[in-house]
C-alpha positions in Angstrom: -10.2 -179.8 64.9 -13.1 -179.5 67.4 -14.4 -176.4 65.7 -14.7 -178.3 62.4 -16.8 -181.0 64.2 -19.0 -178.4 65.8 -19.4 -176.7 62.4 -20.3 -180.1 60.9 -23.0 -180.6 63.5 -24.4 -177.1 62.9 -24.6 -177.7 59.2 -26.3 -181.0 59.8 -29.0 -179.4 62.0 -29.5 -176.7 59.3 -29.7 -179.3 56.6 -32.2 -181.3 58.5 -34.3 -178.2 59.1 -34.2 -177.4 55.4 -35.2 -180.9 54.4 -38.0 -181.1 57.0 -39.4 -177.9 55.5 -42.9 -176.9 56.6 -43.6 -179.8 58.9 -41.1 -178.7 61.6 -40.4 -175.1 60.8 -43.9 -173.9 61.3 -44.3 -173.2 57.6 -41.3 -170.9 57.5 -38.5 -171.1 55.1 -35.1 -172.0 56.6 -33.8 -168.4 56.7 -37.1 -167.2 58.2 -36.9 -169.9 60.9 -33.3 -169.1 61.7 -34.2 -165.4 62.1 -37.2 -166.1 64.3 -36.0 -169.1 66.4 -32.2 -168.7 66.5 -31.3 -165.1 66.0 -34.6 -163.7 67.4 -35.1 -161.1 64.7 -37.6 -160.6 62.0 -37.1 -159.1 58.6 -38.6 -155.7 59.7 -36.1 -155.3 62.5 -33.1 -156.9 60.8 -32.3 -153.8 58.9 -32.3 -151.6 62.0 -29.4 -153.4 63.8 -25.9 -152.0 64.1 -22.5 -153.7 63.6 -20.1 -153.5 66.5 -16.5 -154.1 65.9 -14.8 -156.4 68.5 -12.4 -154.8 71.0 -8.8 -155.5 69.8 -7.8 -156.5 73.4 -10.6 -159.1 73.3 -9.5 -160.4 69.9 -5.9 -160.7 71.1 -7.0 -162.5 74.3 -9.1 -164.9 72.3 -6.3 -165.6 69.9 -4.0 -166.4 72.8 -6.6 -168.7 74.3 -7.0 -170.6 71.0 -3.2 -170.9 70.7 -3.0 -172.4 74.2 -6.0 -174.6 73.6 -4.6 -176.0 70.4 -1.2 -176.7 72.0 -3.1 -178.4 74.9 -4.7 -180.8 72.4 -1.2 -182.4 72.0 -1.2 -183.2 75.7 -4.6 -184.8 75.4 -3.5 -186.8 72.4 -0.5 -188.0 74.3 -2.6 -189.1 77.3 -5.0 -191.0 75.0 -2.1 -192.7 73.2 -0.6 -193.7 76.5 -3.9 -195.4 77.5 -4.0 -197.5 74.4 
């Protein structure tokens, strides 16, 4: 639920950057602006990177965290409903 809202805001920012075009992106196309300003790469160095697989223990820990977080949202909902 929260992730979807954050994803929506991200896409909104990206859409606005795309629509503003040259006046706010320093004359760069959206993909170039993202590489330069967000990911701090350029096309020349982008091909030299390496992909690192996540540690399985980290993935399992994050999955457990998300399960607990999602279950905790029920508690928050109950608290909000109680205040109404």
